[in-house]
Backbone as CSV, one residue per row, in Angstrom:
resi,resn,N_x,N_y,N_z,CA_x,CA_y,CA_z,C_x,C_y,C_z
1,UNK,55.576,-54.620,136.768,54.855,-55.869,137.013,55.243,-56.900,135.976
2,UNK,55.523,-58.104,136.428,55.875,-59.161,135.502,54.642,-59.626,134.747
3,UNK,54.908,-60.203,133.558,53.795,-60.666,132.738,52.953,-61.703,133.461
4,UNK,53.603,-62.615,134.199,52.890,-63.685,134.872,52.123,-63.211,136.098
5,UNK,52.347,-61.941,136.517,51.630,-61.409,137.673,50.232,-60.907,137.298
6,UNK,49.944,-60.761,136.024,48.641,-60.266,135.597,47.590,-61.350,135.827
7,UNK,46.507,-61.036,136.521,45.463,-62.037,136.774,44.865,-62.546,135.467
8,UNK,44.841,-63.861,135.265,44.331,-64.406,134.004,42.830,-64.236,133.839
9,UNK,42.116,-63.874,134.903,40.667,-63.720,134.809,40.248,-62.363,134.258
10,UNK,41.180,-61.419,134.179,40.829,-60.065,133.725,40.155,-60.062,132.349
11,UNK,40.700,-60.758,131.331,40.021,-60.740,130.021,38.605,-61.291,130.081
12,UNK,38.378,-62.329,130.914,37.035,-62.893,131.043,36.089,-61.889,131.697
13,UNK,36.588,-61.176,132.702,35.761,-60.171,133.381,35.397,-59.039,132.420
14,UNK,36.390,-58.584,131.661,36.136,-57.510,130.689,35.120,-57.959,129.656
15,UNK,35.285,-59.175,129.146,34.349,-59.696,128.140,32.945,-59.821,128.718
16,UNK,32.860,-60.281,129.980,31.557,-60.397,130.621,30.882,-59.051,130.810
17,UNK,31.659,-58.027,131.197,31.097,-56.685,131.370,30.612,-56.109,130.041
18,UNK,31.394,-56.321,128.994,30.970,-55.845,127.668,29.681,-56.530,127.233
19,UNK,29.601,-57.821,127.488,28.401,-58.593,127.154,27.193,-58.064,127.939
20,UNK,27.379,-57.842,129.244,26.285,-57.364,130.084,25.823,-55.973,129.652
21,UNK,26.780,-55.095,129.344,26.420,-53.735,128.924,25.701,-53.742,127.580
22,UNK,26.173,-54.596,126.657,25.519,-54.683,125.347,24.090,-55.205,125.486
23,UNK,23.905,-56.202,126.369,22.555,-56.739,126.579,21.663,-55.707,127.266
24,UNK,22.207,-54.953,128.247,21.420,-53.941,128.967,21.039,-52.780,128.065
25,UNK,21.944,-52.419,127.142,21.667,-51.314,126.223,20.708,-51.720,125.113
26,UNK,20.384,-53.011,125.062,19.447,-53.540,124.056,19.906,-53.209,122.641
27,UNK,21.224,-53.358,122.421,21.742,-53.189,121.064,21.193,-54.259,120.136
28,UNK,20.935,-55.424,120.720,20.291,-56.511,119.993,19.157,-57.042,120.853
29,UNK,18.203,-57.693,120.255,17.096,-58.271,121.014,17.595,-59.455,121.838
30,UNK,16.908,-59.784,122.945,17.296,-60.943,123.749,17.309,-62.242,122.950
31,UNK,16.540,-62.285,121.876,16.531,-63.462,121.011,17.904,-63.671,120.376
32,UNK,18.569,-62.554,120.022,19.891,-62.642,119.388,20.995,-62.678,120.434
33,UNK,20.902,-61.816,121.425,21.926,-61.752,122.469,21.259,-61.763,123.835
34,UNK,21.080,-62.929,124.428,20.504,-62.995,125.777,21.472,-62.428,126.796
35,UNK,20.938,-61.979,127.900,21.778,-61.399,128.945,22.575,-62.487,129.661
36,UNK,23.693,-62.121,130.299,24.453,-63.103,131.078,23.613,-63.755,132.173
37,UNK,22.688,-62.971,132.768,21.847,-63.527,133.821,20.959,-64.654,133.279
38,UNK,20.391,-64.428,132.107,19.528,-65.459,131.520,20.330,-66.707,131.171
39,UNK,21.519,-66.513,130.628,22.369,-67.656,130.287,22.766,-68.414,131.550
40,UNK,23.069,-67.677,132.619,23.440,-68.311,133.887,22.280,-69.130,134.452
41,UNK,21.065,-68.579,134.389,19.887,-69.311,134.865,19.682,-70.583,134.041
42,UNK,19.840,-70.475,132.732,19.689,-71.647,131.871,20.745,-72.698,132.185
43,UNK,21.967,-72.223,132.431,23.053,-73.142,132.792,22.723,-73.910,134.069
44,UNK,22.248,-73.221,135.091,21.925,-73.880,136.358,20.792,-74.886,136.186
45,UNK,19.785,-74.513,135.403,18.660,-75.426,135.165,19.135,-76.688,134.453
46,UNK,19.982,-76.510,133.429,20.469,-77.652,132.657,21.380,-78.544,133.502
47,UNK,22.089,-77.955,134.446,22.931,-78.764,135.336,22.058,-79.533,136.327
48,UNK,21.039,-78.863,136.859,20.176,-79.495,137.855,19.389,-80.662,137.277
49,UNK,18.906,-80.511,136.040,18.141,-81.623,135.462,19.029,-82.700,134.838
50,UNK,20.346,-82.472,134.844,21.284,-83.499,134.403,21.532,-83.568,132.911
51,UNK,20.784,-82.805,132.118,20.931,-82.889,130.667,22.300,-82.396,130.200
52,UNK,22.739,-81.268,130.745,23.999,-80.688,130.304,25.178,-81.605,130.644
53,UNK,25.150,-82.172,131.844,26.226,-83.079,132.254,26.267,-84.297,131.348
54,UNK,25.099,-84.829,131.014,25.032,-86.000,130.133,25.614,-85.687,128.760
55,UNK,25.207,-84.559,128.186,25.724,-84.176,126.867,27.233,-83.942,126.918
56,UNK,27.697,-83.285,127.978,29.128,-82.989,128.098,29.955,-84.265,128.231
57,UNK,29.468,-85.222,129.013,30.202,-86.475,129.190,30.275,-87.273,127.893
58,UNK,29.186,-87.288,127.145,29.185,-87.993,125.857,30.196,-87.362,124.905
59,UNK,30.196,-86.029,124.829,31.144,-85.335,123.949,32.580,-85.558,124.407
60,UNK,32.815,-85.487,125.712,34.164,-85.701,126.224,34.671,-87.101,125.885
61,UNK,33.816,-88.102,126.007,34.216,-89.464,125.677,34.579,-89.577,124.199
62,UNK,33.787,-88.954,123.339,34.086,-89.004,121.908,35.392,-88.283,121.589
63,UNK,35.610,-87.148,122.236,36.847,-86.391,122.021,38.058,-87.214,122.443
64,UNK,37.982,-87.813,123.624,39.116,-88.586,124.133,39.379,-89.827,123.285
65,UNK,38.321,-90.471,122.824,38.497,-91.648,121.969,39.144,-91.261,120.644
66,UNK,38.639,-90.183,120.025,39.221,-89.735,118.764,40.668,-89.316,118.930
67,UNK,40.961,-88.623,120.017,42.326,-88.190,120.290,43.244,-89.398,120.508
68,UNK,42.773,-90.377,121.256,43.565,-91.578,121.546,43.954,-92.307,120.267
69,UNK,42.991,-92.550,119.386,43.283,-93.265,118.150,44.126,-92.427,117.201
70,UNK,43.947,-91.115,117.210,44.788,-90.235,116.385,46.244,-90.318,116.826
71,UNK,46.455,-90.301,118.140,47.818,-90.382,118.665,48.465,-91.719,118.308
72,UNK,47.734,-92.809,118.481,48.291,-94.124,118.144,48.638,-94.217,116.659
73,UNK,47.750,-93.724,115.817,48.001,-93.781,114.375,49.196,-92.925,113.996
74,UNK,49.294,-91.728,114.566,50.424,-90.848,114.277,51.733,-91.479,114.743
75,UNK,51.741,-92.048,115.949,52.952,-92.676,116.473,53.382,-93.847,115.609
76,UNK,52.420,-94.626,115.155,52.738,-95.791,114.306,53.345,-95.354,112.979
77,UNK,52.706,-94.377,112.310,53.189,-93.955,110.995,54.539,-93.261,111.076
78,UNK,54.749,-92.442,112.088,56.033,-91.761,112.236,57.141,-92.777,112.527
79,UNK,56.866,-93.742,113.378,57.860,-94.769,113.700,58.230,-95.571,112.466
80,UNK,57.238,-95.992,111.700,57.503,-96.747,110.469,58.306,-95.906,109.488
81,UNK,57.979,-94.612,109.387,58.686,-93.737,108.447,60.149,-93.554,108.840
82,UNK,60.434,-93.503,110.146,61.814,-93.344,110.595,62.617,-94.627,110.409
83,UNK,61.987,-95.753,110.666,62.699,-97.026,110.542,62.842,-97.461,109.090
84,UNK,61.868,-97.071,108.257,61.882,-97.450,106.834,61.624,-96.196,105.995
85,UNK,62.666,-95.425,105.682,62.498,-94.148,104.967,61.724,-94.260,103.664
86,UNK,61.803,-95.400,102.981,61.080,-95.538,101.718,59.572,-95.447,101.938
87,UNK,59.119,-95.835,103.142,57.695,-95.758,103.448,57.245,-94.307,103.457
88,UNK,58.075,-93.416,104.031,57.741,-91.986,104.059,57.680,-91.419,102.639
89,UNK,58.686,-91.765,101.819,58.713,-91.255,100.449,57.500,-91.729,99.657
90,UNK,57.075,-92.956,99.928,55.969,-93.538,99.179,54.620,-92.926,99.570
91,UNK,54.458,-92.576,100.853,53.146,-92.159,101.343,53.032,-90.674,101.665
92,UNK,54.138,-89.923,101.556,54.098,-88.504,101.933,53.077,-87.736,101.098
93,UNK,53.062,-87.961,99.794,52.133,-87.237,98.925,50.681,-87.511,99.283
94,UNK,50.381,-88.771,99.615,49.012,-89.131,99.978,48.602,-88.439,101.275
95,UNK,49.509,-88.390,102.243,49.194,-87.742,103.517,48.964,-86.244,103.334
96,UNK,49.772,-85.608,102.501,49.584,-84.176,102.230,48.230,-83.940,101.560
97,UNK,47.863,-84.832,100.652,46.577,-84.731,99.967,45.419,-84.819,100.963
98,UNK,45.470,-85.820,101.859,44.405,-86.001,102.841,44.386,-84.850,103.844
99,UNK,45.557,-84.323,104.167,45.662,-83.241,105.151,44.829,-82.035,104.762
100,UNK,44.728,-81.760,103.479,44.053,-80.546,103.024,42.584,-80.772,102.660
101,UNK,42.067,-81.943,102.986,40.646,-82.213,102.774,39.905,-81.941,104.083
102,UNK,38.972,-80.995,104.124,38.226,-80.727,105.370,37.465,-81.971,105.816
103,UNK,37.642,-82.403,107.051,36.940,-83.603,107.516,35.423,-83.528,107.354
104,UNK,34.850,-82.325,107.553,33.395,-82.199,107.455,32.894,-82.473,106.035
105,UNK,33.762,-82.271,105.035,33.344,-82.541,103.663,33.170,-84.030,103.398
106,UNK,33.706,-84.858,104.272,33.615,-86.313,104.104,32.407,-86.907,104.815
107,UNK,31.646,-86.077,105.524,30.515,-86.596,106.289,29.529,-87.384,105.419
108,UNK,29.122,-86.879,104.241,28.173,-87.676,103.435,28.708,-89.064,103.091
109,UNK,29.990,-89.154,102.731,30.570,-90.458,102.410,30.676,-91.343,103.647
110,UNK,31.055,-90.752,104.779,31.192,-91.538,106.003,29.846,-92.121,106.428
111,UNK,28.776,-91.344,106.275,27.447,-91.855,106.592,27.075,-92.976,105.633
112,UNK,27.401,-92.794,104.353,27.084,-93.804,103.347,27.828,-95.099,103.623
113,UNK,29.084,-94.990,104.037,29.916,-96.175,104.260,29.676,-96.844,105.603
114,UNK,29.483,-96.038,106.653,29.455,-96.589,108.018,28.131,-96.379,108.743
115,UNK,27.141,-95.778,108.072,25.875,-95.557,108.733,25.912,-94.323,109.624
116,UNK,24.977,-94.256,110.568,24.839,-93.063,111.406,25.207,-93.342,112.859
117,UNK,25.991,-94.391,113.095,26.394,-94.728,114.452,27.576,-93.906,114.922
118,UNK,28.365,-94.478,115.806,29.500,-93.774,116.395,30.699,-93.702,115.463
119,UNK,30.817,-94.652,114.530,32.016,-94.721,113.680,32.268,-93.442,112.885
120,UNK,31.287,-92.920,112.144,31.569,-91.685,111.393,31.908,-90.500,112.290
121,UNK,31.293,-90.412,113.457,31.618,-89.325,114.386,33.069,-89.439,114.836
122,UNK,33.481,-90.660,115.164,34.854,-90.892,115.608,35.846,-90.592,114.492
123,UNK,35.504,-90.960,113.268,36.414,-90.730,112.138,36.589,-89.248,111.850
124,UNK,35.527,-88.459,111.989,35.642,-87.011,111.778,36.624,-86.407,112.781
125,UNK,36.525,-86.836,114.035,37.442,-86.326,115.066,38.871,-86.779,114.781
126,UNK,39.043,-88.034,114.388,40.383,-88.549,114.088,41.010,-87.776,112.936
127,UNK,40.249,-87.541,111.876,40.785,-86.823,110.717,41.177,-85.393,111.075
128,UNK,40.428,-84.774,111.973,40.741,-83.397,112.378,41.931,-83.344,113.326
129,UNK,42.129,-84.405,114.100,43.135,-84.403,115.158,44.478,-84.958,114.708
130,UNK,44.463,-85.860,113.751,45.655,-86.630,113.400,46.831,-85.766,112.953
131,UNK,46.616,-84.838,112.050,47.741,-84.154,111.410,48.512,-83.217,112.338
132,UNK,47.869,-82.458,113.247,48.687,-81.679,114.196,49.610,-82.560,115.030
133,UNK,49.101,-83.714,115.461,49.930,-84.630,116.249,51.033,-85.224,115.381
134,UNK,50.661,-85.693,114.207,51.618,-86.355,113.309,52.742,-85.418,112.891
135,UNK,52.406,-84.205,112.473,53.417,-83.280,111.961,54.375,-82.834,113.062
136,UNK,53.859,-82.564,114.252,54.739,-82.174,115.357,55.604,-83.344,115.808
137,UNK,55.049,-84.529,115.830,55.818,-85.707,116.216,56.931,-85.968,115.203
138,UNK,56.592,-85.893,113.932,57.585,-86.104,112.881,58.686,-85.048,112.944
139,UNK,58.288,-83.790,113.119,59.263,-82.709,113.180,60.199,-82.872,114.372
140,UNK,59.634,-83.209,115.532,60.456,-83.373,116.726,61.452,-84.501,116.601
141,UNK,61.036,-85.609,116.013,61.914,-86.773,115.904,62.981,-86.590,114.819
142,UNK,62.673,-85.787,113.811,63.645,-85.577,112.726,64.657,-84.485,113.039
143,UNK,64.367,-83.644,114.029,65.255,-82.524,114.342,66.358,-82.888,115.339
144,UNK,66.575,-84.163,115.554,67.613,-84.590,116.484,68.986,-84.137,116.004
145,UNK,69.810,-83.662,116.915,71.161,-83.211,116.594,71.951,-84.345,115.932
146,UNK,72.469,-84.138,114.721,73.233,-85.192,114.031,74.414,-85.707,114.861
147,UNK,74.994,-84.844,115.687,76.131,-85.284,116.504,75.699,-86.366,117.499
148,UNK,74.468,-86.222,118.036,73.966,-87.237,118.950,73.689,-88.543,118.224
149,UNK,73.235,-88.449,116.990,73.013,-89.658,116.204,74.336,-90.372,115.920
150,UNK,75.379,-89.589,115.696,76.709,-90.183,115.484,77.186,-90.884,116.746
151,UNK,76.889,-90.293,117.889,77.243,-90.948,119.161,76.530,-92.297,119.270
152,UNK,75.258,-92.315,118.861,74.508,-93.563,118.889,75.125,-94.625,117.998
153,UNK,75.570,-94.208,116.812,76.225,-95.159,115.908,77.514,-95.674,116.518
154,UNK,78.248,-94.763,117.166,79.507,-95.167,117.811,79.266,-96.215,118.903
155,UNK,78.150,-96.065,119.606,77.803,-97.013,120.669,77.158,-98.285,120.137
156,UNK,76.966,-98.332,118.824,76.389,-99.527,118.223,74.888,-99.640,118.353
157,UNK,74.192,-98.478,118.502,72.740,-98.512,118.617,72.109,-98.945,117.298
158,UNK,71.074,-99.756,117.377,70.264,-100.066,116.207,69.335,-98.884,115.929
159,UNK,68.601,-98.958,114.814,67.666,-97.865,114.500,66.595,-97.741,115.585
160,UNK,66.140,-98.880,116.074,65.134,-98.854,117.128,65.662,-98.250,118.416
161,UNK,66.892,-98.612,118.784,67.494,-98.063,119.994,67.753,-96.566,119.848
162,UNK,68.177,-96.151,118.655,68.392,-94.718,118.405,67.090,-93.940,118.551
163,UNK,66.020,-94.523,118.025,64.709,-93.879,118.130,64.266,-93.766,119.587
164,UNK,64.426,-94.824,120.342,63.919,-94.881,121.716,64.799,-94.115,122.696
165,UNK,66.119,-94.191,122.530,67.030,-93.646,123.525,67.544,-92.241,123.201
166,UNK,67.501,-91.857,121.919,68.042,-90.548,121.545,66.954,-89.630,120.986
167,UNK,66.281,-90.071,119.926,65.316,-89.204,119.264,64.111,-88.884,120.156
168,UNK,63.531,-89.920,120.746,62.284,-89.726,121.498,62.440,-88.794,122.697
169,UNK,63.440,-88.979,123.571,63.559,-88.065,124.720,63.700,-86.598,124.318
170,UNK,64.450,-86.337,123.228,64.640,-84.958,122.796,63.396,-84.387,122.118
171,UNK,62.579,-85.273,121.544,61.403,-84.817,120.804,60.164,-84.671,121.679
172,UNK,60.222,-85.120,122.921,59.026,-85.133,123.761,58.351,-83.764,123.910
173,UNK,59.086,-82.656,124.144,58.393,-81.363,124.241,57.593,-81.016,122.982
174,UNK,58.174,-81.290,121.803,57.463,-81.011,120.552,56.269,-81.934,120.385
175,UNK,56.419,-83.189,120.804,55.316,-84.140,120.708,54.158,-83.706,121.606
176,UNK,54.467,-83.267,122.814,53.415,-82.814,123.734,52.719,-81.574,123.173
177,UNK,53.486,-80.693,122.535,52.871,-79.519,121.892,51.898,-79.953,120.804
178,UNK,52.304,-80.939,120.005,51.408,-81.465,118.974,50.153,-82.077,119.568
179,UNK,50.309,-82.792,120.683,49.144,-83.376,121.358,48.218,-82.278,121.873
180,UNK,48.816,-81.214,122.378,48.029,-80.094,122.902,47.221,-79.427,121.791
181,UNK,47.862,-79.227,120.639,47.151,-78.645,119.495,46.091,-79.609,118.989
182,UNK,46.456,-80.894,118.929,45.511,-81.899,118.462,44.263,-81.976,119.322
183,UNK,44.420,-81.827,120.637,43.253,-81.843,121.511,42.322,-80.680,121.202
184,UNK,42.903,-79.518,120.876,42.078,-78.379,120.481,41.287,-78.663,119.214
185,UNK,41.925,-79.328,118.264,41.233,-79.689,117.028,40.137,-80.723,117.290
186,UNK,40.366,-81.615,118.254,39.334,-82.590,118.610,38.074,-81.892,119.101
187,UNK,38.254,-80.883,119.946,37.105,-80.148,120.464,36.405,-79.363,119.370
188,UNK,37.185,-78.830,118.433,36.566,-78.104,117.324,35.743,-79.037,116.444
189,UNK,36.237,-80.246,116.272,35.583,-81.186,115.365,34.327,-81.803,115.966
190,UNK,34.186,-81.753,117.292,33.083,-82.462,117.931,31.729,-81.899,117.499
191,UNK,31.658,-80.591,117.234,30.382,-79.997,116.822,29.924,-80.600,115.500
192,UNK,30.821,-80.601,114.512,30.468,-81.188,113.223,30.195,-82.676,113.330
193,UNK,30.996,-83.376,114.139,30.828,-84.823,114.280,29.465,-85.162,114.874
194,UNK,29.001,-84.371,115.822,27.744,-84.683,116.495,26.533,-84.139,115.760
195,UNK,26.751,-83.577,114.592,25.631,-83.211,113.746,25.233,-84.371,112.834
196,UNK,25.935,-85.508,112.979,25.650,-86.684,112.154,24.613,-87.531,112.880
197,UNK,23.369,-87.172,112.751,22.266,-87.951,113.310,22.509,-88.340,114.759
198,UNK,23.001,-87.418,115.556,23.247,-87.710,116.963,22.013,-87.352,117.784
199,UNK,21.898,-87.986,118.944,20.828,-87.623,119.871,21.392,-87.235,121.227
200,UNK,22.737,-87.187,121.330,23.402,-86.772,122.549,24.711,-86.082,122.181
201,UNK,25.227,-85.294,123.111,26.479,-84.589,122.887,26.247,-83.093,122.762
202,UNK,27.301,-82.322,122.990,27.174,-80.868,122.961,26.874,-80.336,121.560
203,UNK,27.403,-81.012,120.535,27.086,-80.603,119.166,25.596,-80.728,118.896
204,UNK,25.028,-81.863,119.294,23.582,-82.058,119.149,22.824,-81.038,119.995
205,UNK,23.305,-80.793,121.209,22.656,-79.848,122.124,22.585,-78.452,121.500
206,UNK,23.693,-78.013,120.907,23.736,-76.678,120.296,22.839,-76.618,119.066
207,UNK,22.892,-77.644,118.231,22.068,-77.663,117.017,20.582,-77.706,117.369
208,UNK,20.238,-78.495,118.383,18.839,-78.582,118.809,18.368,-77.248,119.379
209,UNK,19.250,-76.572,120.151,18.897,-75.269,120.707,18.697,-74.242,119.599
210,UNK,19.518,-74.299,118.569,19.369,-73.378,117.433,18.044,-73.616,116.716
211,UNK,17.656,-74.886,116.590,16.390,-75.218,115.937,15.204,-74.657,116.723
212,UNK,15.343,-74.658,118.057,14.272,-74.130,118.917,14.406,-72.632,119.176
213,UNK,15.365,-71.992,118.509,15.594,-70.551,118.678,15.913,-70.192,120.118
214,UNK,16.685,-71.056,120.785,17.112,-70.814,122.165,18.582,-70.406,122.153
215,UNK,18.833,-69.124,121.909,20.210,-68.646,121.848,20.909,-68.755,123.203
216,UNK,20.133,-68.727,124.290,20.752,-68.882,125.597,21.358,-70.281,125.749
217,UNK,20.644,-71.301,125.257,21.179,-72.656,125.298,22.384,-72.813,124.371
218,UNK,22.336,-72.150,123.219,23.475,-72.196,122.298,24.727,-71.664,122.992
219,UNK,24.576,-70.529,123.673,25.717,-69.938,124.375,26.197,-70.845,125.507
220,UNK,25.256,-71.475,126.219,25.632,-72.419,127.278,26.494,-73.538,126.700
221,UNK,26.066,-74.101,125.579,26.844,-75.171,124.951,28.229,-74.713,124.544
222,UNK,28.311,-73.505,123.987,29.612,-72.955,123.584,30.514,-72.756,124.795
223,UNK,29.944,-72.210,125.864,30.731,-71.968,127.077,31.243,-73.279,127.677
224,UNK,30.418,-74.316,127.657,30.843,-75.603,128.210,32.001,-76.181,127.405
225,UNK,31.935,-76.067,126.084,33.039,-76.545,125.256,34.311,-75.755,125.562
226,UNK,34.163,-74.433,125.749,35.323,-73.624,126.105,35.927,-74.026,127.440
227,UNK,35.067,-74.325,128.418,35.564,-74.760,129.729,36.268,-76.108,129.615
228,UNK,35.707,-77.016,128.826,36.363,-78.302,128.602,37.748,-78.092,127.994
229,UNK,37.835,-77.160,127.050,39.124,-76.866,126.432,40.122,-76.308,127.428
230,UNK,39.648,-75.407,128.300,40.530,-74.846,129.323,41.066,-75.929,130.258
231,UNK,40.198,-76.848,130.649,40.611,-77.913,131.562,41.634,-78.833,130.896
232,UNK,41.349,-79.263,129.674,42.257,-80.179,128.988,43.592,-79.506,128.677
233,UNK,43.533,-78.254,128.230,44.777,-77.537,127.943,45.574,-77.305,129.221
234,UNK,44.857,-77.041,130.322,45.542,-76.873,131.597,46.251,-78.141,132.035
235,UNK,45.646,-79.293,131.767,46.290,-80.565,132.107,47.561,-80.770,131.297
236,UNK,47.514,-80.422,130.009,48.718,-80.528,129.185,49.792,-79.553,129.655
237,UNK,49.385,-78.345,130.039,50.349,-77.367,130.545,51.006,-77.865,131.828
238,UNK,50.211,-78.444,132.714,50.747,-78.992,133.959,51.704,-80.143,133.678
239,UNK,51.320,-80.989,132.734,52.172,-82.115,132.356,53.513,-81.619,131.821
240,UNK,53.469,-80.611,130.944,54.705,-80.057,130.386,55.539,-79.385,131.462
241,UNK,54.881,-78.689,132.387,55.592,-77.960,133.447,56.356,-78.925,134.361
242,UNK,55.721,-80.055,134.648,56.340,-81.041,135.545,57.405,-81.855,134.824
243,UNK,57.099,-82.261,133.584,57.992,-83.181,132.877,59.180,-82.482,132.235
244,UNK,58.983,-81.226,131.816,60.060,-80.508,131.112,60.359,-79.187,131.809
245,UNK,60.956,-79.217,132.988,61.254,-77.968,133.706,62.199,-77.061,132.944
246,UNK,63.054,-77.657,132.094,63.990,-76.856,131.325,63.321,-76.095,130.196
247,UNK,62.042,-76.414,129.914,61.300,-75.736,128.847,60.409,-74.633,129.379
248,UNK,60.427,-74.410,130.695,59.540,-73.397,131.268,59.885,-72.010,130.754
249,UNK,58.859,-71.277,130.450,59.085,-69.910,129.949,59.579,-69.021,131.063
250,UNK,60.482,-68.125,130.705,60.971,-67.167,131.687,59.926,-66.064,131.870
251,UNK,59.739,-65.697,133.126,58.769,-64.639,133.420,59.339,-63.289,133.087
């Protein structure tokens, strides 16, 4: 049997059965580990009353906004660094320094500087998302075959034309991979971002459920974030499959 012939739902089914058996055996109290049936009932109730959909849409909007601005910032800085190498040398150390600072550690300062509105939440997502996109974009654009760059010089390409016509097309698969990783980081960051005095969003939903000792709601929130991740990652996979047929994995 080929690897791609294995049904992708098998791991989910196995995990669900293990969860159901653990809950039925009462290894933990329902307070700690609610049964799948209880979580499913809670999920349906939250969908019917519209609360879950509202929280999910708010979180999705924040994720997409943070991802969008992260991508624009990464594209701008990488382009400037390629066109003006001294800019990269001057700012590389600062970027490495910021890269290793956990975004959540900046929450107190972000609240102090920008208040408790949307800005600090957006900045936390941007800080978490920016570097996977930036590093993959930079790596892809710098790994261009030197022979192709020589061809560009022979044709009289300017630096901008070389970037647009030679470097960018070859770097696109790596850039899309960086975007795919960055989207995952955006979803991870949303929980911390929505703990900043939020009244909507899945992060707030999970934190509020924890405060009320509703582990079933906590699990619902986690599952919804996982489903959002599956959908977004699937869209990136489809995009890569259509745009880069030569990059498709062999079965």
